[in-house]
C-alpha positions as CSV (number, residue, x, y, z in Angstrom):
1,M,-32.7,-33.0,0.9
2,S,-33.5,-36.1,3.1
3,D,-30.9,-37.1,6.0
4,T,-29.8,-40.1,3.7
5,L,-28.5,-37.7,1.2
6,L,-26.6,-35.4,3.4
7,Q,-23.0,-35.6,3.9
8,K,-21.0,-36.3,7.2
9,T,-18.1,-34.9,8.5
10,P,-15.6,-36.8,10.2
11,L,-16.4,-35.7,13.2
12,H,-20.4,-36.4,12.9
13,A,-20.5,-39.6,15.4
14,L,-18.6,-37.0,18.0
15,H,-21.6,-34.5,17.3
16,L,-23.9,-36.9,18.0
17,E,-22.5,-38.2,21.2
18,L,-22.0,-34.6,22.5
19,G,-25.7,-34.2,22.4
20,A,-25.9,-32.0,19.3
21,R,-28.9,-30.3,17.3
22,M,-28.2,-31.3,13.4
23,V,-29.5,-29.5,10.7
24,P,-28.9,-29.7,6.9
25,F,-26.0,-27.0,6.0
26,A,-24.5,-27.0,2.5
27,G,-25.3,-30.4,1.8
28,Y,-24.0,-31.6,5.2
29,D,-25.6,-33.0,8.5
30,M,-24.0,-30.3,10.7
31,P,-24.5,-29.2,14.4
32,V,-26.3,-26.0,15.0
33,Q,-26.1,-26.0,18.5
34,Y,-25.0,-28.0,21.8
35,P,-26.5,-28.6,24.9
36,L,-25.1,-25.5,26.2
37,G,-27.4,-23.3,23.7
38,V,-26.4,-20.7,21.0
39,M,-25.9,-18.0,23.7
40,K,-23.6,-19.5,26.0
41,E,-21.6,-20.9,23.0
42,H,-21.4,-17.5,21.7
43,R,-20.2,-15.8,24.9
44,H,-17.9,-18.7,25.8
45,T,-16.3,-18.6,22.7
46,R,-15.5,-14.9,23.5
47,A,-14.4,-15.2,26.8
48,Q,-12.2,-18.5,26.5
49,A,-12.4,-20.8,23.4
50,G,-14.6,-22.7,21.1
51,L,-14.2,-25.7,19.3
52,F,-15.5,-25.8,15.6
53,D,-16.4,-28.5,13.0
54,V,-15.8,-26.7,9.6
55,S,-14.4,-29.8,7.9
56,H,-17.5,-29.3,5.3
57,M,-15.4,-26.3,4.0
58,G,-13.5,-27.3,0.7
59,Q,-9.7,-27.5,1.1
60,I,-7.7,-27.5,-2.4
61,R,-4.2,-27.8,-3.0
62,L,-2.1,-26.4,-6.3
63,T,1.2,-27.4,-6.9
64,G,3.6,-26.0,-9.8
65,A,6.1,-23.2,-10.3
66,E,3.5,-21.2,-12.1
67,A,0.5,-22.0,-9.6
68,A,0.9,-18.6,-7.8
69,K,1.1,-16.8,-11.2
70,A,-1.9,-19.0,-12.6
71,L,-4.3,-18.1,-9.7
72,E,-3.5,-14.4,-9.8
73,T,-5.3,-14.7,-13.1
74,L,-8.5,-15.8,-11.1
75,V,-8.4,-13.4,-8.0
76,P,-7.8,-9.5,-7.2
77,V,-5.0,-10.3,-4.8
78,D,-1.4,-10.5,-4.9
79,I,-0.3,-14.3,-4.9
80,I,3.1,-14.1,-6.4
81,D,4.3,-12.2,-3.6
82,L,2.8,-13.8,-0.9
83,P,6.0,-15.0,1.9
84,V,6.2,-18.6,2.4
85,G,4.2,-19.2,5.4
86,M,1.5,-16.7,5.2
87,Q,-2.3,-16.8,4.3
88,R,-4.3,-14.3,2.5
89,Y,-8.2,-13.5,1.9
90,A,-9.1,-13.9,-1.6
91,M,-12.3,-13.8,-4.0
92,F,-12.9,-15.5,-7.4
93,T,-14.3,-12.6,-9.5
94,N,-16.5,-12.7,-12.6
95,E,-16.3,-10.7,-15.8
96,Q,-19.2,-8.5,-14.4
97,G,-17.1,-8.0,-11.4
98,G,-19.2,-10.0,-9.3
99,I,-17.6,-12.7,-6.5
100,L,-17.9,-16.3,-7.3
101,D,-16.6,-16.8,-4.0
102,D,-14.3,-15.7,-1.1
103,L,-11.4,-18.2,-0.1
104,M,-8.2,-18.0,2.2
105,V,-4.9,-18.7,0.4
106,A,-1.7,-20.0,1.9
107,N,1.9,-20.4,0.7
108,L,3.3,-23.3,1.6
109,G,6.6,-23.0,-0.1
110,H,7.8,-25.8,-2.4
111,D,5.7,-24.2,-5.0
112,T,2.5,-25.1,-3.3
113,L,-0.6,-23.2,-2.6
114,M,-3.2,-24.0,-0.2
115,L,-6.8,-23.0,-0.6
116,V,-10.1,-23.3,1.8
117,V,-13.2,-22.4,-0.2
118,N,-16.8,-22.2,1.0
119,A,-18.7,-25.2,1.3
120,A,-21.6,-24.6,-1.0
121,C,-19.2,-23.5,-3.7
122,K,-16.4,-25.8,-3.6
123,D,-17.7,-28.0,-6.6
124,Q,-18.0,-25.0,-8.8
125,D,-14.7,-23.4,-7.4
126,L,-12.7,-26.8,-8.4
127,A,-14.6,-26.8,-12.0
128,H,-13.3,-23.1,-12.0
129,L,-9.6,-24.0,-11.3
130,Q,-9.6,-26.8,-13.3
131,K,-11.4,-24.8,-16.4
132,H,-8.8,-22.3,-16.3
133,L,-5.5,-23.3,-14.3
134,S,-5.3,-27.0,-15.1
135,G,-2.1,-26.4,-18.2
136,H,-0.4,-24.4,-15.5
137,C,-0.5,-26.3,-12.1
138,Q,-1.8,-29.3,-10.5
139,I,-5.2,-29.1,-8.6
140,E,-5.8,-31.6,-6.0
141,P,-9.0,-31.5,-4.5
142,L,-8.6,-32.8,-0.2
143,F,-12.4,-32.6,0.2
144,D,-12.6,-36.2,1.1
145,S,-9.3,-36.7,2.8
146,R,-9.0,-34.0,5.4
147,A,-10.8,-32.3,8.1
148,L,-10.5,-29.0,9.3
149,L,-11.1,-27.8,13.2
150,A,-11.6,-24.2,14.3
151,L,-9.9,-23.5,18.0
152,Q,-11.2,-19.9,18.2
153,G,-11.4,-17.6,21.3
154,P,-8.7,-15.9,23.8
155,A,-7.8,-19.0,25.5
156,A,-7.4,-21.0,22.1
157,V,-3.3,-20.2,22.2
158,T,-3.3,-21.7,25.7
159,V,-4.7,-24.5,24.5
160,L,-3.0,-25.3,21.1
161,A,0.3,-24.5,22.8
162,R,-0.1,-27.6,25.0
163,L,0.1,-29.8,22.1
164,A,2.4,-27.9,20.1
165,P,4.4,-25.0,21.8
166,E,5.7,-23.4,18.4
167,V,2.1,-21.8,17.4
168,A,2.5,-19.3,20.5
169,D,5.2,-17.7,18.3
170,M,2.7,-17.4,15.1
171,T,1.0,-14.1,14.8
172,F,-2.4,-13.4,12.4
173,M,-2.3,-15.1,9.4
174,Q,0.7,-17.1,9.7
175,F,0.5,-21.0,8.4
176,A,2.7,-23.7,9.4
177,T,3.0,-27.3,9.3
178,V,2.6,-28.5,12.9
179,K,2.9,-31.9,14.5
180,L,-0.5,-32.1,16.6
181,L,-0.9,-35.9,18.4
182,G,2.3,-36.6,16.1
183,V,0.0,-36.2,12.9
184,E,1.3,-33.7,10.8
185,C,-1.4,-30.9,10.1
186,Y,-1.4,-27.4,8.4
187,V,-2.4,-24.9,11.3
188,S,-3.1,-21.4,10.4
189,R,-3.6,-18.4,13.1
190,S,-7.0,-16.9,11.9
191,G,-10.5,-18.0,12.1
192,Y,-14.1,-16.5,11.2
193,T,-15.1,-15.1,14.9
194,G,-13.0,-11.8,15.0
195,E,-11.3,-13.6,17.8
196,D,-7.9,-15.2,18.1
197,G,-7.7,-18.4,17.7
198,F,-6.4,-21.2,14.5
199,E,-7.9,-23.1,11.9
200,I,-6.6,-26.8,11.7
201,S,-6.4,-28.8,8.7
202,V,-6.0,-32.7,10.0
203,P,-6.2,-36.1,8.1
204,N,-10.3,-37.4,8.3
205,A,-8.6,-40.3,9.9
206,D,-7.0,-38.4,12.9
207,A,-9.6,-35.6,13.1
208,Q,-11.5,-37.4,16.0
209,A,-8.7,-37.9,18.3
210,L,-7.8,-34.2,17.9
211,A,-11.1,-33.1,18.5
212,R,-11.3,-35.0,21.6
213,A,-8.1,-34.3,23.2
214,L,-9.0,-30.2,22.6
215,L,-12.1,-30.6,24.0
216,A,-11.1,-32.6,27.2
217,E,-8.9,-28.9,27.8
218,P,-10.9,-27.2,30.6
219,E,-11.0,-24.0,28.3
220,V,-12.7,-25.4,25.3
221,E,-16.1,-26.4,24.4
222,P,-17.8,-27.6,21.3
223,I,-19.5,-24.6,19.2
224,G,-22.2,-24.8,16.7
225,L,-22.9,-23.2,13.3
226,G,-25.6,-20.8,15.4
227,A,-22.7,-19.1,17.3
228,R,-20.6,-18.9,14.6
229,D,-23.1,-17.1,12.6
230,S,-23.8,-14.6,15.5
231,L,-19.6,-14.3,16.2
232,R,-19.1,-13.6,12.7
233,L,-21.6,-11.2,12.2
234,E,-20.5,-9.0,15.5
235,A,-17.2,-8.9,13.8
236,G,-18.7,-7.8,10.7
237,L,-17.7,-10.6,8.4
238,C,-19.7,-11.9,5.3
239,L,-21.3,-14.7,4.7
240,Y,-21.0,-15.8,1.0
241,G,-24.5,-16.2,-0.9
242,H,-26.3,-13.8,1.7
243,D,-23.7,-10.8,2.3
244,M,-22.1,-11.0,-1.5
245,G,-22.6,-12.8,-4.4
246,S,-22.1,-13.2,-7.9
247,D,-24.0,-10.2,-8.8
248,T,-22.3,-8.0,-6.1
249,S,-18.7,-6.4,-6.7
250,P,-16.2,-6.1,-4.0
251,V,-16.8,-2.4,-3.9
252,E,-20.4,-2.8,-3.3
253,A,-19.9,-5.3,-0.6
254,S,-17.2,-2.9,1.1
255,L,-14.2,-5.5,0.3
256,L,-12.1,-3.0,-1.2
257,W,-9.4,-3.6,1.7
258,A,-9.2,-7.4,0.1
259,I,-7.8,-6.1,-3.2
260,S,-4.2,-5.9,-3.3
261,K,-2.5,-2.8,-3.8
262,S,-0.4,-4.3,-6.7
263,R,-3.2,-5.5,-8.6
264,R,-5.4,-2.1,-8.6
265,A,-5.5,0.3,-11.3
266,D,-2.2,2.0,-10.5
267,G,-0.7,-1.1,-9.2
268,A,2.6,-3.1,-10.4
269,R,0.5,-5.7,-11.8
270,A,-2.8,-4.0,-12.4
271,G,-6.0,-6.0,-13.2
272,G,-5.6,-9.1,-15.1
273,F,-8.5,-10.8,-13.0
274,P,-11.8,-11.1,-14.4
275,G,-14.0,-8.1,-14.2
276,A,-11.2,-6.1,-13.3
277,E,-12.3,-2.9,-15.1
278,V,-15.5,-2.8,-13.9
279,I,-14.3,-2.7,-10.3
280,F,-11.8,-0.2,-11.3
281,A,-14.5,1.9,-12.9
282,Q,-16.5,1.6,-9.6
283,Q,-13.6,2.5,-7.6
284,R,-13.2,5.7,-9.6
285,E,-17.0,6.5,-10.0
286,G,-18.5,5.0,-6.9
287,V,-21.6,2.5,-6.6
288,A,-25.0,2.8,-6.5
289,H,-25.2,0.5,-3.4
290,K,-23.3,-1.1,-0.6
291,R,-22.9,-3.1,2.6
292,V,-23.0,-1.3,5.9
293,G,-23.3,-2.0,9.4
294,L,-26.7,-1.5,11.0
295,L,-27.3,-1.3,14.9
296,P,-31.4,-1.7,15.5
297,Q,-32.2,0.5,18.1
298,E,-34.9,-1.8,19.4
299,R,-34.5,-5.0,20.9
300,T,-36.3,-6.6,18.1
301,P,-33.9,-8.6,15.8
302,V,-33.9,-7.7,12.2
303,R,-33.6,-10.7,9.9
304,E,-32.5,-11.0,6.3
305,G,-34.4,-10.1,3.4
306,A,-35.9,-7.2,5.7
307,Q,-36.9,-4.1,3.5
308,I,-35.2,-0.7,4.6
309,I,-36.9,2.2,4.2
310,D,-35.5,5.9,4.8
311,A,-37.6,8.5,6.9
312,Q,-39.8,9.3,4.0
313,G,-41.0,6.0,3.3
314,V,-38.9,5.2,0.4
315,E,-37.1,1.7,0.2
316,V,-33.4,2.2,0.2
317,G,-32.2,-1.5,0.5
318,R,-32.4,-4.5,2.1
319,V,-30.8,-6.7,5.2
320,C,-28.8,-9.1,4.5
321,S,-28.0,-10.7,7.5
322,G,-29.3,-9.9,10.9
323,G,-29.7,-11.8,14.2
324,F,-28.9,-11.1,17.8
325,G,-25.4,-10.0,19.4
326,P,-25.0,-11.7,22.6
327,T,-21.8,-10.1,23.0
328,L,-23.5,-6.6,22.4
329,D,-26.6,-7.9,24.2
330,A,-28.4,-5.9,21.0
331,P,-29.5,-6.9,17.9
332,V,-27.4,-6.6,14.9
333,A,-27.5,-6.5,11.1
334,M,-26.0,-5.5,8.3
335,G,-27.6,-4.6,4.7
336,Y,-27.1,-3.1,1.0
337,V,-28.2,0.6,0.8
338,D,-28.6,3.1,-1.5
339,A,-25.3,5.3,-1.4
340,N,-27.2,8.2,-0.5
341,A,-28.2,6.5,2.6
342,A,-24.9,4.8,3.7
343,A,-23.7,7.8,5.7
344,L,-22.5,6.7,9.3
345,D,-25.6,7.4,12.1
346,S,-27.9,7.5,9.1
347,P,-31.4,6.9,10.5
348,L,-33.4,4.1,8.7
349,H,-36.1,1.8,9.4
350,A,-36.3,-1.9,8.8
351,I,-39.9,-3.4,8.0
352,V,-40.5,-6.2,10.5
353,R,-44.0,-7.8,10.5
354,G,-45.1,-5.0,8.9
355,K,-43.8,-2.6,11.6
356,P,-40.9,-0.1,11.1
357,V,-38.2,-0.3,13.4
358,L,-35.5,2.2,13.7
359,M,-31.9,1.1,12.7
360,K,-28.7,3.5,12.7
361,V,-25.9,2.8,10.2
362,A,-23.3,1.8,12.1
363,K,-19.4,1.0,11.9
364,M,-18.1,-2.8,11.4
365,P,-17.1,-4.6,13.1
366,F,-19.7,-3.9,15.8
367,V,-17.3,-6.1,18.3
368,A,-13.7,-5.2,18.2
369,Q,-11.6,-8.0,16.6
370,R,-8.8,-9.3,18.5
371,Y,-6.5,-10.6,16.1
372,Y,-2.8,-11.9,17.6
373,R,-0.3,-9.4,15.6
374,G,2.3,-10.0,17.5
């Protein structure tokens, strides 16, 4: 895709001003790193606070008395009983039990839900919602009207509380309407790094002023996609289209925790979402392969697509995400492996440039999550 066809977020000019190296990502011209460099950006986020532009993500508002009930027909998650002011992780599933996308759903109150979906999937997600829910609620895409910033790291709360003291009282996955620099924003205490932090939905026209105000704080550095990827990998978090997809079920993706109890086979509102019976059968009978954490035992990074073999040299899987974990100071990876090779500490090998690299199946997250739960 040529640069002229790439979309730009409202912070594009600021990225260039800050010296970012820009790359195409999900149809957008996005910063992969700044002059600080990926390694230092990653470590700075773990130590203090990093500001990420995630405006390429899709924000969609659903309104109407039937909105929660209607959305429940598309996700294996409890939306009806989602409290006002709370956010929940969800997945759109297909009839085969595969994952069409993963998303965040927040209850704003007043029969209003706020969704954040992945950038590469947002048009198909919108079409999916319109096809199935248009008779039940209003569906309003906010793709061209709101930006999304993520302020992540242990100092994030200190920084944001200077602009709005009430955010210090929020806990993990809480969602609120907050005035920042006099502008009404949607703020959730959540993120994609494993650290404490916030995601801030702000009108496009006010995004740059807010970003500059946050970057002016001594604890904050701008962080690009490179460190975003290494941070989420250390936290064991999935990236759609890499670690899961339309041919992967929540059971295979090790995301069973994300299926609400009330929507499980023995729950109060069991099933009622696409692929429910397939997923329930997998829960009962197990799956042939599943996502696991992998720790290479050498310094060689193991990348996406690498073949995984067992001690006998038989292929048992593929790496779906891999790279270097700056916090661990070691390579980290995730992959799909045959169920009989998925036990913790199982020794496996990845083939890197024709040579076997020893790995162990490891517990995730690789770096302890530090969400603020109060």
